[in-house]
N, C-alpha and C positions, 0 to 999 in steps of 0.2 A: 414761714413760721410767724410772720408779723400779723397775719390776719386771724390769729388763733381765737381771739375773744374781742368782739366788737363792742361798742358802747363807751362808757366813760374811761375804762381802762385803756382802750386803744386811743381815744382822743388825747389823753394826757401825754402819751408817748409820740403820737403821730406827727405833731408839728415839726419835730426834728427828723424823725426817722423817714418820713415819706420823702423828704428832700433828698435823702441818700439814694432813692430809687427812681423817683419820677419827676422831681422838680416842682417848684411852686413860686409863681411870680409875686404873690402877695404875702410872703412869709412874715415880714415884720408886723404888718397889720394883724395877721392871724395870731401871731405869738403874743402881741400886746393886748389882745382881746381874748386870750385863752380862757380866762376865768368865766367870762360871759358865755363863750361858745360851749365850753364843757358843761356848765350848769344847764344851758338850754338843751343840749343834746341828751344829757342824763335825764332831764325831766321828760323829754319827748320819748326816750327809749324805755324808761322805767315807770313813767307816770308818778313822779315823786310828789308827796304833799309838802306843804310849806314847812312843816316842822322837820321833816327829813332833810330838806335842803338847808335849813338853818343849822341843823346838827352837823351836816357834812361840810359846809362852806369853810369853816376854819381849817379843817384837814386839807381841803383842796388848796386854800390860799397858802398854807405852809409848804405844801408839796411844790406849788409853782415857784415859790421863792427859792426853795432848795434847788429846783431844776435850773433856774436862772444862774444860781451861784455855783452849783457843783457840776452840772451836766453840760452846760453850753461850752465850757472850755474844751471838752472832748469833741464836740461837734465842730467847733472852730478849728481844732487841730486836724480833724479828718479832712476838712476842705482845704486846709493849708497843704497837707500832704498830697491830696489829689491834684491841686493846682500845680505844684512842683513837678509831679509825675507827668501831667499833661504837657508841660513845657518841654520835658526831656524825651517823652515817649514812654508809654507804659510797658514795663517788662513783667515777666511772671513774678519776679520777686516783689516788684512794686505792688502788683495786684494782691499778692498774698498778704503784704503788710496792710493794705487798705481793708481787706476782708477781716483781718485780725482786729483792726481798729473798729470796724463796724460791729463785730461781735461784742467787743467791750461796751460800745455805746448801747447796743441792744440790751445786754444783760443789765447794765446800770439803769437804763430807762424802765425796763419792766420790773426790776426790783422796787423802784420808787412807785411805779404805777400799781403794783400789787398792794403795797402798803396803803396807798391812797384809796383804791377802789374797795378794799376789803371792808372797811367800816360801813360804806354805803350798801354793799351787797348784803352784809349781815343784818342790816336794818330794814330790809324789804319785808313787806307783809305777804300773805298768801296770794292775794290777787296779783301783786307785782311779780312774784315768782312765777305764777302761772303765765303771765304775759311774756316774761323772759323765756320761758320754756317754749311758748308758741313761736317766738322769733327764732330760737335755736332750731326748732323743727323745720321752719320754713327755709332757713339757710342750709340745713342738712339736705333737704330735698333739692335745692339748687346745686349743691355740691354733687349729689348723686346724678343729677341730670348732666352736669359737666363731665363727670367720670364716665358716663355711658356713651358719650359722643365717640364717633369713629376717630381713630388716631389722627388722621389727616385733618379733620375738622378741628379737633382740639389743638393741634399744632398751629393751625392757621390763626385761631383765636389768640393763643399765647403770643405768637409772632407779631400780630397786630398791636397788642398791648406794649410789647417791647419796643416796636418801631415808634409808636406814639410817644413813649417816654424819651427815646433817643432823639427824636425830632426836636424836642424841647432843649435838650442838652447841646446838640451839635448842628441843628438845622436839618433840612430834608435829606434823607438817606438816598443814595443812588441805588440802582438795581443790584450792583454787585454787593453793596453793603446790606441790602435787604436779604440777599441770599445767605450771607454770613449769619445774620440773625436767625433765619429760618433753619439753617443747618444746625446751629447750636441748640435752638429751642427743640428741635426734633429729637435731640439726645437727652433732654431733661428727664428726670425720673418720673414715673407715673404718679399721678396725684391721688389715686384711689385709696392707697394705704394711709396717706396723710389725712384725707377726708374722714376715713373711718376712725382714726385715732382722735381727731378733733371732735367728732360727734360723741365718742365715748367720754372724753373729758368734759364736754359740756353737760352731758347727762349726769356725770358724777358731781359736777358743781351744783346742778339743780337739786340733786338728792341731798347734798351737804346743806344747802340753804333751807330745804324743807325740814331738816332735822335741827333747825335753829342753832347751827354752829356759831360759836363766838367769832368775833372779828379776827382774832389771832389765828384761829384754825383755818378760816377762809384765806387769809394771807398766805399761810404755809402751803395750802393747796395750790394757790395761784403760782407761787414761786417754784414749787416742785414741778408744775406743769410747764410754765412759760419761761422760766429762767434756768432751772437745773436739768430739765428733760429727764426726770428721775425714772420714768417708766416708758421711755420712748421705745417702741417696737424696733427690733433690729432692721427690718426693711426700711423703715422711715429714717432711722439713723444713717443707714447707707445712702439713702436718698439725699440727705443733707450734705454729705461729703461729695456726692456726685454733682449737686447743684453748685457747690463751691468751685469744683473743677470746671464746670460749664461756664460760670461767670468769668473765671480766669481766661478761658479760651476765647470767650466773646470779646472781652476788653482788649486783649492783646491782638486779636485778629482785626478788630475794628480800628485800633490805633494805627496799624500798618496801612489801612485803607482810608484814613482821614485826609481830606483836602485841606489846603492852607486856611481857607475861610472857616471850615468846620472846627479846626483846631483852635483858631482864634476865638470862635464863639464859645467853645468848651472852656477855654482858659478864662474868658470873661465871666461866664456863669459862675465858675468856681471862685474866682476872685471876689465877685460881688457877694456870694454866700459867706465866704470867709469874713469879709468886712462886716456883713450884717450880723453874724453871730458874735463877732467881737463887740459891735456897738450895742447889742442887746444886754451885754453884761454891765453891771455897775462898776466892777473893777476888772477890765478886760485882761484876759490871759488865755493861754492855750495849755492844755494838759500835755504832759510829756508823752512822747511816742516811743514804745518799747522796741520797735523793729526799725 
């Protein structure tokens, strides 16, 4: 779900969310330069003119300030929970709680991101909308090519991505651990339905922008799509539930297979991230955890 809409919307949320999946060694630097990085990427992605950037910059600055004040406590609490679970060993209940926390973080981030990106998207001219459509079509072709791969090839690609991420968190995986990853990945829901849904929503967004929809309408569309899943097809909705079960299976099985050095590395990574997300706040705190 996270890769639904690339560009400034994703960049605003990505600094925190990507850490929950793949890790990032330069997080504090990236976060503290977020305004520059987002403006640069938005300009590269949409070819903004100077007036558009000037109109959007106050919205972006306010969103980043709100993100630091209101959202980082949730991310810090996530890593605090994950660190404690790593010390004791991940149970299914632990993983369920972490996934619930992640869902809260995701929804809060994309709510803020939708409000931030909407004024910029609503301000695009025809040529910029055309360029965005070209990018969406290119990404849709890449999705279709991925969906057309034989199951074994697609599973191997997915497994390699998971292994690369896990290598950062726990160090090199042994052969038995790699087999666990591949077994779980092989059971993941097929991505073709999600690709079709994403392509449809992108085309709907382009149509909305071509009709000069106001910022409030664009924001509502983004929230319906990316936060509330208001028209998610039943197969894709089932796929989300299957993915959650697969992640629970993966984490609990890998926990049983962790070596002492791997567990120490995982705890160290999580401890550092908890510390970093506390330090990035002006008034450090952690949000309450419901589970």
